[in-house]
TORFI-984575 format. One record per residue (C-alpha): x, y negated, z. Coordinates in nm, 3 decimals, padded with zeros to 5 digits. Last residue first. Example, Ala and Ser with C-alpha at 12.3 -4.5 7.8 and 13.67 -1.06 7.14 Angstrom:
2
+---------+---------+---------+
!      c1 !      c2 !      c3 !
+---------+---------+---------+
!  01.367 !  00.106 !  00.714 !
!  01.230 !  00.450 !  00.780 !
+---------+---------+---------+
//
This chain:
389
+---------+---------+---------+
!      c1 !      c2 !      c3 !
+---------+---------+---------+
! -02.269 ! -10.815 !  01.858 !
! -02.083 ! -10.697 !  02.164 !
! -02.120 ! -10.334 !  02.078 !
! -02.233 ! -10.091 !  02.342 !
! -02.011 ! -09.784 !  02.385 !
! -02.119 ! -09.468 !  02.214 !
! -02.262 ! -09.198 !  02.441 !
! -02.076 ! -08.865 !  02.411 !
! -01.874 ! -08.936 !  02.722 !
! -02.185 ! -08.914 !  02.936 !
! -02.216 ! -08.540 !  02.868 !
! -01.850 ! -08.470 !  02.936 !
! -01.622 ! -08.378 !  02.648 !
! -01.408 ! -08.066 !  02.703 !
! -01.042 ! -08.154 !  02.724 !
! -00.806 ! -08.203 !  02.430 !
! -00.681 ! -08.555 !  02.509 !
! -00.901 ! -08.705 !  02.235 !
! -01.204 ! -08.544 !  02.398 !
! -01.352 ! -08.216 !  02.283 !
! -01.703 ! -08.098 !  02.194 !
! -01.718 ! -07.730 !  02.101 !
! -01.877 ! -07.633 !  01.774 !
! -02.036 ! -07.327 !  01.616 !
! -02.072 ! -07.351 !  01.239 !
! -02.421 ! -07.335 !  01.092 !
! -02.348 ! -07.568 !  00.800 !
! -01.972 ! -07.561 !  00.749 !
! -01.711 ! -07.734 !  00.960 !
! -01.333 ! -07.751 !  00.949 !
! -01.321 ! -08.087 !  00.763 !
! -01.579 ! -08.236 !  01.002 !
! -01.332 ! -08.260 !  01.291 !
! -01.426 ! -08.610 !  01.410 !
! -01.752 ! -08.803 !  01.460 !
! -02.000 ! -08.515 !  01.485 !
! -02.355 ! -08.628 !  01.552 !
! -02.586 ! -08.590 !  01.851 !
! -02.950 ! -08.691 !  01.809 !
! -03.092 ! -08.949 !  02.048 !
! -03.199 ! -09.197 !  01.778 !
! -03.301 ! -09.018 !  01.457 !
! -03.079 ! -08.921 !  01.165 !
! -03.165 ! -08.880 !  00.795 !
! -03.296 ! -09.225 !  00.700 !
! -03.201 ! -09.594 !  00.739 !
! -02.878 ! -09.530 !  00.928 !
! -02.688 ! -09.836 !  01.050 !
! -02.315 ! -09.770 !  01.057 !
! -02.073 ! -09.860 !  01.336 !
! -01.708 ! -09.967 !  01.357 !
! -01.785 ! -10.330 !  01.262 !
! -02.136 ! -10.344 !  01.125 !
! -02.205 ! -10.113 !  00.833 !
! -02.510 ! -10.112 !  00.608 !
! -02.836 ! -09.929 !  00.534 !
! -02.674 ! -09.584 !  00.519 !
! -02.908 ! -09.320 !  00.380 !
! -02.842 ! -08.971 !  00.511 !
! -02.788 ! -08.623 !  00.369 !
! -02.781 ! -08.371 !  00.650 !
! -02.539 ! -08.092 !  00.740 !
! -02.659 ! -07.890 !  01.041 !
! -02.426 ! -07.796 !  01.322 !
! -02.427 ! -07.524 !  01.584 !
! -02.424 ! -07.595 !  01.956 !
! -02.749 ! -07.401 !  02.016 !
! -02.940 ! -07.731 !  02.063 !
! -02.835 ! -07.865 !  01.722 !
! -02.540 ! -08.093 !  01.643 !
! -02.585 ! -08.313 !  01.335 !
! -02.312 ! -08.320 !  01.068 !
! -02.358 ! -08.638 !  00.862 !
! -02.373 ! -08.691 !  00.486 !
! -02.349 ! -08.986 !  00.247 !
! -02.407 ! -08.911 ! -00.121 !
! -02.463 ! -08.576 ! -00.293 !
! -02.110 ! -08.570 ! -00.436 !
! -01.979 ! -08.627 ! -00.085 !
! -01.902 ! -08.918 !  00.149 !
! -01.886 ! -08.854 !  00.523 !
! -02.053 ! -09.061 !  00.796 !
! -01.959 ! -08.974 !  01.153 !
! -01.655 ! -09.206 !  01.141 !
! -01.896 ! -09.500 !  01.102 !
! -02.014 ! -09.450 !  01.459 !
! -02.394 ! -09.414 !  01.469 !
! -02.674 ! -09.671 !  01.491 !
! -03.048 ! -09.634 !  01.429 !
! -03.192 ! -09.987 !  01.404 !
! -03.442 ! -10.125 !  01.656 !
! -03.437 ! -10.480 !  01.509 !
! -03.194 ! -10.571 !  01.230 !
! -03.110 ! -10.936 !  01.299 !
! -03.032 ! -11.225 !  01.063 !
! -02.777 ! -11.463 !  00.911 !
! -02.502 ! -11.464 !  01.172 !
! -02.190 ! -11.634 !  01.038 !
! -01.865 ! -11.523 !  01.201 !
! -01.550 ! -11.731 !  01.152 !
! -01.196 ! -11.631 !  01.249 !
! -01.000 ! -11.950 !  01.305 !
! -00.705 ! -12.132 !  01.150 !
! -00.580 ! -12.458 !  01.299 !
! -00.560 ! -12.776 !  01.086 !
! -00.784 ! -12.994 !  01.300 !
! -00.793 ! -12.890 !  01.667 !
! -01.076 ! -12.699 !  01.833 !
! -01.032 ! -12.756 !  02.208 !
! -01.157 ! -13.113 !  02.191 !
! -01.350 ! -13.065 !  02.521 !
! -01.670 ! -13.197 !  02.360 !
! -01.618 ! -12.974 !  02.058 !
! -01.978 ! -13.028 !  01.937 !
! -01.921 ! -12.776 !  01.652 !
! -02.018 ! -12.834 !  01.287 !
! -02.013 ! -12.568 !  01.018 !
! -01.891 ! -12.599 !  00.661 !
! -01.936 ! -12.360 !  00.370 !
! -01.733 ! -12.300 !  00.053 !
! -01.838 ! -12.044 ! -00.208 !
! -01.630 ! -11.750 ! -00.328 !
! -01.619 ! -11.569 ! -00.663 !
! -01.245 ! -11.637 ! -00.681 !
! -01.192 ! -11.795 ! -01.024 !
! -01.552 ! -11.913 ! -01.080 !
! -01.566 ! -12.095 ! -00.747 !
! -01.937 ! -12.096 ! -00.667 !
! -02.109 ! -12.433 ! -00.694 !
! -02.301 ! -12.688 ! -00.484 !
! -02.110 ! -12.623 ! -00.162 !
! -02.312 ! -12.523 !  00.141 !
! -02.300 ! -12.764 !  00.436 !
! -02.418 ! -12.795 !  00.797 !
! -02.416 ! -12.449 !  00.952 !
! -02.435 ! -12.513 !  01.325 !
! -02.171 ! -12.387 !  01.565 !
! -02.237 ! -12.320 !  01.933 !
! -02.051 ! -11.988 !  01.963 !
! -01.696 ! -12.108 !  02.037 !
! -01.415 ! -11.868 !  02.122 !
! -01.053 ! -11.943 !  02.218 !
! -00.832 ! -11.647 !  02.127 !
! -00.522 ! -11.870 !  02.143 !
! -00.366 ! -11.813 !  01.800 !
! -00.654 ! -11.689 !  01.584 !
! -00.905 ! -11.930 !  01.738 !
! -01.239 ! -11.750 !  01.748 !
! -01.539 ! -11.900 !  01.572 !
! -01.917 ! -11.875 !  01.591 !
! -02.182 ! -11.976 !  01.339 !
! -02.557 ! -11.932 !  01.369 !
! -02.808 ! -11.943 !  01.082 !
! -03.162 ! -11.917 !  01.215 !
! -03.302 ! -12.244 !  01.081 !
! -03.537 ! -12.070 !  00.833 !
! -03.386 ! -12.265 !  00.542 !
! -03.035 ! -12.191 !  00.671 !
! -03.109 ! -11.820 !  00.706 !
! -03.244 ! -11.805 !  00.351 !
! -02.946 ! -11.994 !  00.216 !
! -02.708 ! -11.761 !  00.399 !
! -02.881 ! -11.444 !  00.279 !
! -02.885 ! -11.573 ! -00.081 !
! -02.517 ! -11.674 ! -00.070 !
! -02.382 ! -11.345 !  00.064 !
! -02.307 ! -11.198 ! -00.280 !
! -02.115 ! -11.518 ! -00.360 !
! -01.845 ! -11.410 ! -00.119 !
! -01.783 ! -11.640 !  00.180 !
! -01.552 ! -11.939 !  00.224 !
! -01.458 ! -12.145 !  00.529 !
! -01.456 ! -12.504 !  00.657 !
! -01.487 ! -12.575 !  01.030 !
! -01.601 ! -12.923 !  01.134 !
! -01.553 ! -13.126 !  01.453 !
! -01.790 ! -13.317 !  01.677 !
! -01.596 ! -13.447 !  01.854 !
! -01.254 ! -13.460 !  01.689 !
! -01.283 ! -13.764 !  01.461 !
! -00.944 ! -13.823 !  01.304 !
! -00.781 ! -14.166 !  01.283 !
! -00.480 ! -14.224 !  01.057 !
! -00.235 ! -14.507 !  01.124 !
! -00.088 ! -14.816 !  00.955 !
! -00.102 ! -14.658 !  00.614 !
!  00.168 ! -14.672 !  00.350 !
!  00.224 ! -14.595 ! -00.019 !
! -00.128 ! -14.663 ! -00.144 !
! -00.111 ! -15.027 ! -00.033 !
! -00.464 ! -15.163 !  00.004 !
! -00.336 ! -15.518 !  00.067 !
!  00.035 ! -15.514 !  00.134 !
!  00.199 ! -15.486 !  00.472 !
!  00.523 ! -15.643 !  00.586 !
!  00.662 ! -15.487 !  00.903 !
!  00.743 ! -15.717 !  01.194 !
!  00.565 ! -15.507 !  01.454 !
!  00.541 ! -15.140 !  01.352 !
!  00.429 ! -14.928 !  01.060 !
!  00.367 ! -14.550 !  01.052 !
!  00.216 ! -14.507 !  01.395 !
!  00.133 ! -14.138 !  01.434 !
! -00.226 ! -14.033 !  01.489 !
! -00.515 ! -14.207 !  01.657 !
! -00.793 ! -13.991 !  01.797 !
! -01.154 ! -14.062 !  01.716 !
! -01.428 ! -14.323 !  01.702 !
! -01.477 ! -14.480 !  01.362 !
! -01.395 ! -14.806 !  01.180 !
! -01.111 ! -14.892 !  01.422 !
! -01.028 ! -15.263 !  01.398 !
! -00.772 ! -15.459 !  01.197 !
! -00.765 ! -15.827 !  01.294 !
! -00.601 ! -16.023 !  01.012 !
! -00.901 ! -15.912 !  00.807 !
! -01.106 ! -16.188 !  00.970 !
! -00.898 ! -16.448 !  00.788 !
! -00.985 ! -16.276 !  00.462 !
! -01.356 ! -16.304 !  00.544 !
! -01.324 ! -16.666 !  00.651 !
! -01.146 ! -16.744 !  00.324 !
! -01.423 ! -16.567 !  00.131 !
! -01.693 ! -16.766 !  00.310 !
! -01.502 ! -17.090 !  00.248 !
! -01.469 ! -17.007 ! -00.122 !
! -01.841 ! -16.924 ! -00.141 !
! -01.924 ! -17.263 !  00.005 !
! -01.686 ! -17.420 ! -00.245 !
! -01.863 ! -17.248 ! -00.533 !
! -02.203 ! -17.359 ! -00.401 !
! -02.081 ! -17.719 ! -00.388 !
! -01.956 ! -17.699 ! -00.746 !
! -02.300 ! -17.577 ! -00.850 !
! -02.460 ! -17.878 ! -00.679 !
! -02.201 ! -18.110 ! -00.834 !
! -02.289 ! -17.982 ! -01.177 !
! -02.664 ! -18.014 ! -01.125 !
! -02.628 ! -18.376 ! -01.011 !
! -02.388 ! -18.455 ! -01.296 !
! -02.628 ! -18.310 ! -01.551 !
! -02.917 ! -18.518 ! -01.417 !
! -02.701 ! -18.831 ! -01.432 !
! -02.595 ! -18.756 ! -01.789 !
! -02.959 ! -18.710 ! -01.887 !
! -03.040 ! -19.055 ! -01.742 !
! -02.767 ! -19.215 ! -01.953 !
! -02.896 ! -19.042 ! -02.265 !
! -03.254 ! -19.148 ! -02.196 !
! -03.147 ! -19.509 ! -02.189 !
! -03.202 ! -19.724 ! -01.887 !
! -03.475 ! -19.975 ! -01.786 !
! -03.751 ! -19.760 ! -01.933 !
! -03.954 ! -19.831 ! -01.618 !
! -03.980 ! -19.459 ! -01.541 !
! -03.607 ! -19.430 ! -01.616 !
! -03.535 ! -19.706 ! -01.366 !
! -03.731 ! -19.520 ! -01.100 !
! -03.542 ! -19.197 ! -01.174 !
! -03.218 ! -19.394 ! -01.161 !
! -03.229 ! -19.418 ! -00.784 !
! -03.312 ! -19.050 ! -00.730 !
! -03.033 ! -18.943 ! -00.965 !
! -02.779 ! -19.168 ! -00.794 !
! -02.870 ! -19.023 ! -00.453 !
! -02.838 ! -18.665 ! -00.581 !
! -02.498 ! -18.740 ! -00.731 !
! -02.379 ! -18.901 ! -00.406 !
! -02.489 ! -18.597 ! -00.202 !
! -02.321 ! -18.357 ! -00.444 !
! -01.998 ! -18.555 ! -00.429 !
! -02.003 ! -18.559 ! -00.049 !
! -02.081 ! -18.186 ! -00.029 !
! -01.797 ! -18.108 ! -00.264 !
! -01.552 ! -18.307 ! -00.051 !
! -01.661 ! -18.126 !  00.266 !
! -01.627 ! -17.792 !  00.087 !
! -01.276 ! -17.877 ! -00.031 !
! -01.182 ! -17.944 !  00.331 !
! -01.328 ! -17.606 !  00.438 !
! -01.129 ! -17.426 !  00.170 !
! -00.809 ! -17.599 !  00.275 !
! -00.870 ! -17.504 !  00.640 !
! -00.934 ! -17.142 !  00.542 !
! -00.610 ! -17.128 !  00.344 !
! -00.426 ! -17.258 !  00.649 !
! -00.577 ! -16.982 !  00.865 !
! -00.481 ! -16.729 !  00.601 !
! -00.116 ! -16.831 !  00.618 !
! -00.116 ! -16.862 !  00.999 !
! -00.285 ! -16.535 !  01.097 !
!  00.016 ! -16.305 !  01.131 !
! -00.148 ! -15.962 !  01.148 !
! -00.318 ! -15.805 !  01.450 !
! -00.348 ! -15.426 !  01.476 !
! -00.579 ! -15.182 !  01.657 !
! -00.876 ! -15.377 !  01.792 !
! -01.149 ! -15.132 !  01.897 !
! -01.461 ! -15.150 !  01.680 !
! -01.532 ! -14.776 !  01.674 !
! -01.373 ! -14.619 !  01.978 !
! -01.015 ! -14.506 !  02.021 !
! -00.861 ! -14.198 !  02.179 !
! -00.490 ! -14.265 !  02.189 !
! -00.246 ! -14.022 !  02.027 !
!  00.006 ! -14.290 !  01.926 !
! -00.046 ! -14.606 !  02.124 !
! -00.279 ! -14.891 !  02.042 !
! -00.279 ! -15.274 !  02.026 !
! -00.008 ! -15.338 !  01.767 !
!  00.087 ! -15.706 !  01.725 !
!  00.226 ! -15.938 !  01.457 !
!  00.231 ! -15.709 !  01.153 !
!  00.323 ! -15.943 !  00.867 !
!  00.075 ! -16.014 !  00.590 !
! -00.097 ! -15.920 !  00.268 !
! -00.468 ! -15.857 !  00.306 !
! -00.695 ! -15.550 !  00.328 !
! -00.455 ! -15.365 !  00.558 !
! -00.477 ! -14.987 !  00.570 !
! -00.616 ! -14.739 !  00.825 !
! -00.638 ! -14.384 !  00.689 !
! -00.978 ! -14.255 !  00.797 !
! -01.083 ! -13.898 !  00.887 !
! -01.434 ! -13.775 !  00.955 !
! -01.548 ! -13.430 !  01.069 !
! -01.186 ! -13.347 !  01.134 !
! -01.121 ! -13.004 !  00.992 !
! -01.073 ! -12.662 !  01.151 !
! -00.977 ! -12.388 !  00.907 !
! -01.164 ! -12.075 !  00.810 !
! -01.136 ! -11.697 !  00.786 !
! -01.454 ! -11.504 !  00.720 !
! -01.689 ! -11.240 !  00.864 !
! -02.055 ! -11.226 !  00.764 !
! -02.302 ! -11.103 !  01.024 !
! -02.634 ! -10.924 !  01.036 !
! -02.715 ! -10.885 !  01.405 !
! -02.785 ! -10.533 !  01.539 !
! -03.081 ! -10.461 !  01.767 !
! -03.012 ! -10.108 !  01.891 !
! -03.140 ! -09.750 !  01.879 !
! -02.867 ! -09.495 !  01.948 !
! -02.717 ! -09.194 !  01.772 !
! -02.517 ! -08.986 !  02.019 !
! -02.148 ! -08.918 !  01.971 !
! -01.932 ! -08.613 !  01.903 !
! -01.571 ! -08.504 !  01.878 !
! -01.493 ! -08.162 !  01.737 !
! -01.335 ! -07.833 !  01.840 !
! -01.460 ! -07.549 !  01.616 !
! -01.601 ! -07.254 !  01.807 !
! -01.429 ! -06.923 !  01.724 !
! -01.577 ! -06.697 !  01.454 !
! -01.663 ! -06.351 !  01.586 !
! -01.561 ! -06.073 !  01.343 !
! -01.776 ! -05.755 !  01.377 !
! -01.599 ! -05.422 !  01.297 !
! -01.821 ! -05.152 !  01.147 !
! -01.884 ! -04.847 !  01.376 !
! -01.691 ! -04.526 !  01.269 !
! -01.889 ! -04.217 !  01.159 !
! -01.857 ! -03.861 !  01.309 !
! -01.884 ! -03.493 !  01.195 !
! -01.761 ! -03.548 !  00.845 !
! -01.415 ! -03.617 !  00.980 !
! -01.361 ! -03.260 !  01.094 !
! -01.446 ! -03.125 !  00.750 !
! -01.200 ! -03.369 !  00.593 !
! -00.924 ! -03.267 !  00.834 !
! -00.989 ! -02.895 !  00.755 !
! -00.966 ! -02.966 !  00.381 !
! -00.640 ! -03.159 !  00.423 !
! -00.489 ! -02.867 !  00.613 !
! -00.593 ! -02.622 !  00.343 !
! -00.438 ! -02.834 !  00.071 !
! -00.110 ! -02.856 !  00.266 !
! -00.099 ! -02.479 !  00.308 !
! -00.161 ! -02.421 ! -00.063 !
!  00.128 ! -02.650 ! -00.154 !
!  00.360 ! -02.482 !  00.094 !
!  00.289 ! -02.132 ! -00.066 !
!  00.089 ! -01.878 !  00.124 !
!  00.266 ! -01.542 !  00.191 !
!  00.199 ! -01.261 ! -00.069 !
! -00.005 ! -00.967 !  00.058 !
!  00.179 ! -00.635 !  00.133 !
!  00.139 ! -00.332 ! -00.107 !
!  00.000 !  00.000 !  00.000 !
+---------+---------+---------+
//
C-alpha cells in the first residue's frame, strides 16, 4: 500500500487563508464615527439702537471775519494805540497819522467855501435888484440874462466848495484809523514814523481776526449733498469738531454755508459751520476732524462689522443657534457706522452672531465661543459695547 503525498507549501497557505476567511464570516466590525471638534470663534449679540447718520470730514478753523487794516490817506504814523495780540472792539482807535497836512487842506477848503458863499450871495442880490429894472424895461434882456447866468454859476460853485469841504473833513477823519470789527489784533507790521500810502497793497498796519464766533470750513463728497441739504432745510443738521492736535471737542456747531457748486476735479463740495467759541479755544488755521449729523436711524439692528462677510450671494452672517451650531444667513446691510453695521434684513436683535473665525465654519458647524486671550467667552462678554454716537 502506497503512502499519501505530503501537502505542498502552496496548498498549506491556501488552506490557512480559507480557515481565516471562515472565521471572519462569523462577526462584523462596527463603522468608525468621526466627531468633529467645536470650532473656536468670537461672538457678539445683535442689538437695537438709535444710530445717528453722520458724515466724517477733515476741516480747518477760519476766522469768521478777517480785515487787513490799511490807511486811506498818505501820511506818517504818529501814534499806535494797540499792542500785538490785543482783543479790540469795533470803533477802537488803533493808529493816529500826522494830521497837519490834512488839517491845512481842510482850512483851505473852508476858506474857499466862505468866498464862494459871499460871491453867491452878491450874485443873488444883484439878480433881485435887476429883476425890478427888467420889469420896467430899464435894462437890456442880454444884460439881465448875464445876471441870471452869474447867479446860477455862483450857486453851482458854492455847491462844489461845500463838497470840497466835506471831502477834506472826510480825509482828515481818516487820520484816525479805527477797528472796523471786534476781534484779535495780529502782528504790527508798521510802527511810529513809518510812511503809509493810501490803500497800499504791499503793506497793512495790522490784521484783525474775529474769533468768537468762529467758522470751520470742510468738504464732503457730492453723494452726501442731498442728505445735507435736507437736514439743513429741516433744521436738524448738527456739526461737531475735534481738534486733531489737542483732542478738544466742540458739539455746538451750526451748519451755515453750502457752496453753490461741486468741485468738478475732486467731486467734493465745501461747507462751513459756525461755533460760538466763547472761550476762543478753536484757533484759525488749525485742522479739526468734523462730524456732520444729518439724521437718525431709530431702533436699528446693529452688529459689529466684522460679523458681515461678502460672498457671491451678497453679504452673509453666521448666526449661532441654541445648540451651539451655526446657520449661514444672507443679510441686507443698510449702512455702516464706525465699527458697526446696520442690518435691514436677515438678523433680529438678540440673536448671537460670529464676529471672528468664520473661515473655518460651514453651516451646521459646532462652535465654542472664545475670547481674544483664548479663554471661554463669558455670557456678558458677548454683548457689544455701546457706541458713543
